[in-house]
SEDO-981021 format. One line per 4 residues: their letters; for each residue x, y, z of C-alpha. Coordinates in Angstrom, 3 decimals. Example, Ala and Ser with C-alpha at 12.3 -4.5 7.8 and 13.67 -1.06 7.14 Angstrom:
BEGIN
AS = 12.300/-4.500/7.800; 13.670/-1.060/7.140
This chain:
BEGIN
MFAK = 5.261/-7.707/-3.005; 2.234/-9.771/-3.475; -0.656/-9.428/-0.862; -0.613/-12.712/0.379
DYIS = 3.474/-12.033/1.068; 2.736/-8.755/2.777; -0.471/-10.270/5.190; 1.981/-13.096/5.721
GLAS = 4.666/-10.812/7.217; 1.915/-8.866/9.304; 1.067/-12.489/10.879; 4.717/-13.356/11.548
EDAT = 4.802/-10.210/13.567; 2.151/-11.958/15.910; -0.720/-9.660/14.991; -4.304/-10.193/15.948
LVVV = -6.803/-10.746/13.092; -10.258/-9.036/13.942; -12.589/-9.958/11.395; -15.758/-7.977/10.771
PGTD = -18.143/-10.067/8.424; -20.403/-8.834/6.113; -24.415/-8.932/6.341; -25.761/-12.141/7.456
DTGA = -22.780/-14.090/7.927; -22.933/-14.427/11.869; -19.559/-15.999/13.167; -17.892/-15.350/9.537
KNLG = -18.797/-18.584/8.483; -19.122/-17.783/4.930; -16.159/-15.472/5.141; -14.085/-17.867/7.005
RWLK = -14.814/-20.461/4.190; -13.629/-17.915/1.648; -10.244/-17.013/3.487; -9.466/-20.305/5.390
WFFA = -5.685/-19.649/4.306; -5.773/-16.144/5.453; -7.244/-16.825/9.027; -4.720/-19.749/9.152
LFSR = -1.877/-17.593/8.807; -2.585/-15.506/12.502; -2.368/-17.265/15.765; -5.060/-14.938/17.223
VVVI = -8.037/-14.570/15.557; -11.137/-12.081/16.782; -14.706/-12.168/14.946; -16.873/-9.554/15.742
DYPG = -20.265/-10.380/16.698; -22.836/-7.953/15.681; -26.130/-8.455/13.917; -25.359/-7.721/10.541
TVGP = -28.883/-7.178/9.593; -30.754/-5.044/7.089; -33.984/-5.181/8.720; -36.959/-5.950/7.455
FIGG = -35.595/-7.918/4.491; -32.589/-9.593/6.316; -33.113/-10.334/9.728; -36.824/-10.043/9.931
LRSD = -39.102/-7.212/10.699; -37.772/-6.389/14.102; -34.274/-6.539/13.210; -31.710/-3.645/13.133
RYDK = -32.033/-1.616/9.990; -28.699/-1.356/8.116; -26.898/1.596/10.047; -27.775/0.716/13.261
SRDK = -26.290/-2.730/12.633; -22.872/-1.455/11.200; -22.987/0.977/14.191; -23.108/-1.770/16.706
AVAA = -20.216/-3.382/14.620; -18.031/-0.173/15.042; -18.844/-0.033/18.941; -17.910/-3.946/19.093
TVES = -14.608/-3.414/16.808; -12.975/-0.407/18.522; -13.552/-2.003/22.136; -12.126/-5.311/20.928
VRSI = -9.295/-3.678/19.630; -8.847/-1.555/22.321; -8.297/-4.595/24.584; -5.504/-6.223/22.138
TGKV = -2.048/-5.940/22.811; 0.293/-5.572/19.970; -0.345/-5.187/16.141; -3.899/-5.615/14.762
VIVG = -5.166/-6.265/11.364; -8.551/-5.561/10.738; -10.356/-7.195/7.702; -13.948/-6.320/7.054
YSQG = -16.284/-7.340/4.266; -19.374/-5.491/2.882; -21.372/-4.016/5.909; -18.207/-5.371/7.609
AEAA = -15.859/-3.179/5.479; -18.045/0.088/6.302; -17.963/-0.953/9.919; -13.939/-1.802/9.715
WLAA = -13.360/1.356/8.161; -15.086/3.782/10.688; -13.463/1.924/13.598; -9.980/2.247/12.157
TQLH = -11.142/6.056/11.947; -12.326/6.225/15.452; -9.160/4.660/16.650; -6.932/6.873/15.039
SLGI = -8.824/9.752/15.956; -8.717/8.875/19.598; -4.913/7.913/18.911; -4.961/4.667/19.847
KSGQ = -2.931/2.005/18.609; -1.096/4.555/16.575; 0.980/3.138/13.920; -0.044/-0.463/15.125
IELI = -3.349/-1.107/13.142; -3.661/-2.430/9.261; -6.697/-2.463/7.629; -7.984/-4.256/4.756
VWAH = -11.712/-4.037/3.525; -13.455/-4.898/0.587; -16.767/-4.979/-1.238; -17.384/-1.653/1.006
PQHP = -20.535/-0.116/0.580; -19.226/3.323/-0.745; -17.393/1.611/-3.715; -18.993/2.554/-6.881
TGLK = -20.641/-0.495/-6.958; -21.981/-0.736/-3.423; -25.288/-0.399/-1.636; -24.607/3.229/-0.727
AGLK = -22.842/4.689/-3.642; -26.181/3.298/-5.564; -28.459/5.261/-3.166; -26.269/8.229/-4.487
RHHP = -26.939/7.577/-7.815; -30.789/7.135/-7.907; -33.195/9.940/-8.345; -33.317/11.687/-4.826
LVSL = -36.864/10.522/-4.244; -36.196/6.495/-4.956; -32.899/7.266/-2.585; -35.160/8.688/-0.052
ILSR = -37.483/5.489/-0.112; -34.892/2.954/-0.609; -32.683/4.704/2.453; -35.981/4.712/4.480
LLGA = -36.782/0.859/3.787; -33.020/-0.417/4.421; -32.159/2.079/7.136; -28.819/2.779/5.264
QANG = -27.887/6.401/4.521; -25.957/7.356/1.463; -23.251/9.036/3.558; -19.201/8.332/4.106
């Protein structure tokens, strides 16, 4: 079965799509352009609103650092999914992928919507080419400096 067919099947089960966009993609404008066909499969689409920042580099000096921004996305995703009736498909991209993953883990551990959540993530920061995996590969001093600047811990 192709991924598109599988996802179409989920949408036909009247699932709600919960989108956790990546860094600096408020309202999933970029993700929405890339995945217009995907979003259109679902009758209900909920976009998680969170800062999506990596202060001070993305969002400015006073913006949230990476992990703090991600944690806000996790909390918003858990709250949103809790309020949805029926099956849920959570899709996360980049910073949103990590948030979606953590939210799904939290929902699972709380026993919320057991068996009613599908998770799709890509460009996850823990992927070998991702931000957090990169922090693990650097010299410990470089990793420490980068993690302090970005507010991203090489964890997970």
